[in-house]
C-alpha positions in Angstrom: 0.0 0.0 0.0 1.2 3.5 -0.9 0.4 6.1 1.7 0.3 9.8 1.2 0.2 12.7 3.6 -1.2 16.1 2.7 0.4 18.3 5.4 3.8 17.7 7.0 3.4 19.2 10.5 4.2 17.7 13.8 1.5 15.1 13.8 2.2 13.9 10.3 5.9 13.7 11.0 5.3 11.7 14.2 3.1 9.2 12.3 5.6 8.9 9.5 8.5 8.3 11.9 6.5 5.7 13.7 5.6 3.9 10.5 9.2 3.7 9.4 10.5 2.8 12.8 8.0 0.0 13.2 9.5 -1.9 10.2 6.0 -2.6 8.8 6.1 0.2 6.2 8.6 0.9 3.4 9.8 4.5 3.4 9.7 4.3 -0.4 5.9 3.8 -0.2 5.3 7.0 1.8 4.7 10.3 0.1 4.0 13.8 1.4 3.2 17.4 0.3 3.4 20.6 2.4 2.4 24.2 2.1 5.3 24.8 -0.4 7.3 22.4 -2.5 10.5 23.6 -0.8 9.0 22.7 2.6 7.8 19.3 1.3 11.3 18.5 -0.1 12.9 19.5 3.2 10.5 17.4 5.3 10.7 14.4 3.0 14.5 14.4 3.1 14.5 14.6 6.9 12.1 11.7 7.2 13.6 9.6 4.4 10.4 9.5 2.3 9.3 11.0 -1.0 7.8 14.5 -1.7 5.1 14.7 -4.4 5.0 17.6 -6.8 1.6 18.8 -5.6 -1.6 17.5 -3.9 -3.2 16.3 -7.1 -0.1 14.2 -8.2 0.1 12.8 -4.7 -3.5 11.6 -4.8 -2.9 9.9 -8.1 0.1 8.0 -6.6 -1.4 6.6 -3.4 -3.8 4.0 -2.1 -4.4 5.7 1.2 -4.5 9.5 1.7 -4.1 11.0 5.1 -5.3 14.6 5.4 -3.0 16.2 8.0 -3.9 19.8 7.6 -5.7 22.2 9.9 -9.5 21.9 9.8 -9.9 25.4 8.3 -7.8 24.2 5.3 -9.9 21.2 4.5 -12.4 22.9 2.3 -9.8 24.4 0.0 -7.7 21.2 -0.1 -10.7 19.0 -0.9 -12.0 21.4 -3.5 -8.6 21.1 -5.2 -8.4 17.3 -5.2 -12.1 16.3 -5.1 -12.4 15.2 -8.7 -9.1 13.2 -8.5 -10.4 11.5 -5.4 -13.6 10.5 -7.1 -11.6 9.1 -10.0 -8.8 7.3 -8.0 -10.9 6.3 -5.0 -8.1 6.0 -2.4 -9.0 5.5 1.3 -9.3 9.0 2.7 -8.2 9.4 6.3 -8.9 12.6 8.3 -7.2 13.4 11.6 -9.0 16.7 12.0 -11.1 17.4 15.1 -14.7 18.4 14.5 -15.1 17.4 10.9 -17.7 14.6 10.6 -17.8 11.8 8.1 -20.8 13.4 6.4 -19.1 16.8 6.3 -16.0 15.3 4.7 -18.0 13.4 2.2 -19.9 16.5 1.2 -16.7 18.5 0.8 -15.4 15.8 -1.6 -18.6 15.3 -3.7 -22.3 15.2 -2.9 -22.7 11.9 -4.9 -19.3 10.2 -4.1 -19.0 6.7 -2.7 -15.7 7.8 -1.2 -14.1 5.6 1.5 -13.6 7.9 4.5 -12.1 7.1 7.9 -11.9 9.5 10.8 -9.0 9.0 13.1 -8.4 11.1 16.3 -4.8 10.6 17.5 -3.5 12.3 20.7 -0.2 14.0 21.0 1.6 11.0 22.6 2.1 9.6 19.1 5.3 11.7 19.1 6.8 9.0 21.4 4.8 6.1 19.9 2.6 5.9 23.0 -0.4 7.5 21.3 -4.1 6.6 21.6 -6.2 6.9 18.5 -9.9 6.4 17.9 -11.2 5.3 14.5 -14.6 5.4 12.8 -15.6 5.0 9.1 -18.4 5.4 6.7 -20.4 2.6 5.0 -18.1 2.4 2.0 -15.0 1.3 4.0 -14.3 -2.5 4.1 -12.9 -4.5 7.0 -9.6 -4.7 5.1 -9.5 -0.9 4.6 -10.0 -0.1 8.3 -7.5 -2.8 9.3 -4.9 -1.3 7.0 -5.4 2.1 8.6 -5.4 0.7 12.1 -2.0 -0.7 11.3 -0.7 2.8 10.4 -1.8 4.2 13.8 -0.8 1.1 15.8 2.8 2.0 14.7 2.5 5.0 17.0 0.4 3.6 19.8 -3.0 1.9 20.4 -6.2 2.2 18.5 -9.9 1.9 19.4 -12.8 1.6 17.0 -15.6 3.8 18.3 -18.9 5.1 16.9 -18.6 8.6 15.6 -21.0 9.9 18.3 -18.4 8.9 20.9 -15.6 10.9 19.3 -16.1 14.0 21.4 -16.0 11.9 24.6 -12.8 10.2 23.3 -11.3 13.6 22.6 -12.0 14.7 26.1 -10.3 11.7 27.7 -7.4 11.0 25.3 -7.0 14.2 23.3 -7.3 16.9 26.1 -6.3 15.0 29.2 -2.5 15.2 28.5 -2.9 18.9 29.4 -4.8 18.0 32.5 -2.2 15.4 33.4 0.6 17.9 33.0 -1.4 20.3 35.3 -1.7 17.5 37.9 2.1 16.8 37.7 2.8 20.4 38.1 0.5 20.7 41.1 2.4 17.7 42.7 5.6 19.4 41.9 4.6 22.7 43.4 3.5 20.9 46.5 7.0 19.5 46.7 8.5 22.9 46.3 6.2 24.3 49.0 7.6 21.7 51.3 11.3 22.2 50.4 12.2 20.3 47.3 13.9 21.9 44.2 11.3 22.3 41.4 13.2 20.3 38.8 13.6 17.3 41.2 10.0 17.6 42.4 8.8 17.6 38.8 10.8 14.5 37.8 9.6 12.7 40.9 6.0 13.5 40.1 6.3 12.7 36.4 8.0 9.3 37.0 5.4 8.4 39.7 2.5 9.2 37.4 4.2 7.2 34.6 4.8 4.2 36.8 1.3 4.3 38.3 -0.2 4.3 34.8 2.0 1.4 33.6 1.2 -0.5 36.8 -2.6 -0.1 36.1 -2.2 -1.3 32.6 -0.5 -4.5 33.8 -3.0 -5.6 36.5 -6.6 -6.8 36.5 -7.6 -4.5 39.3 -9.6 -1.3 38.8 -8.2 2.1 39.7 -10.1 2.1 42.9 -8.7 -1.4 43.8 -5.2 0.1 43.4 -6.1 3.1 45.6 -7.1 0.7 48.3 -3.7 -1.1 48.0 -1.9 2.2 48.6 -4.0 3.3 51.5 -3.2 2.1 55.0 -5.9 2.4 57.7 -5.6 5.8 59.3 -2.5 6.6 57.2 -1.2 9.5 55.2 -2.6 8.6 51.8 -6.2 8.4 53.3 -5.8 11.8 54.8 -4.7 13.2 51.5 -7.6 11.5 49.6 -10.1 12.9 52.1 -8.7 16.4 51.7 -8.9 16.1 47.9 -12.5 14.9 48.0 -13.4 17.7 50.4 -12.5 20.0 47.4 -14.6 17.7 45.1 -11.6 16.4 43.2 -13.5 13.7 41.2 -16.4 15.9 40.3 -14.1 18.8 39.3 -12.2 16.5 36.9 -15.5 15.3 35.4 -16.7 18.9 34.9 -13.5 19.7 33.1 -14.1 16.8 30.6 -17.7 17.7 30.2 -16.6 21.2 29.3 -14.4 19.8 26.5 -17.2 17.7 25.1 -19.5 20.7 25.1 -16.9 22.8 23.3 -16.3 20.1 20.8 -20.0 19.9 19.9 -20.1 23.7 19.5 -17.1 23.6 17.1 -18.8 20.8 15.1 -21.9 22.8 14.3 
């Protein structure tokens, strides 16, 4: 399968690097374009892949097209390549937030039977620890979606979800890295308040969050089961948990995620 990327920003570069590093994809089968031909050539050389002359020639060359441009660029890009897409019929993959399968289909052609897959990767693809959600329209076969899953499994894990659950996924996987960084920074600042240097406190907090997450992924217990294992009767951890819940820690986190879902629905209108 030949795979093309329109757009060569951070996300596209991370995915391409992961594909090549996985050993499952030949660099010679990966093509890209960028905002200028000079930029495309530069990025392609850095990544060890090929730069196409323009978007139209790229579409003609590939079996799977990954649209990795900003959402506000989609209308112009799809207007440019729409007729070629209808003729060539590659799998079209969008990684843009807020653009539904129906919206993408209409931007390509009102009467097209175009194969379209939406993928929502999070920023952790940059270290091949990403989490991506996938959904597709009725024209996509099992082989098609399996092939696209393989691309994104080279940079992390994948989950097939219904499109109605994408905003929920985005709140948990897409936005929560920022909330996790906020939590780590709060732990770090507490360490500074009580006498630790900031850099050391931050490393301790980050390594502990990382280890806790990896532990949870390797046991059968629920998060609450693991909380009980850390807590001793009348101990320090219980005292801290009670103080957090006095400030409605759990409900505050949920409210934050609810706000992201609400905003995502507003952007999709």
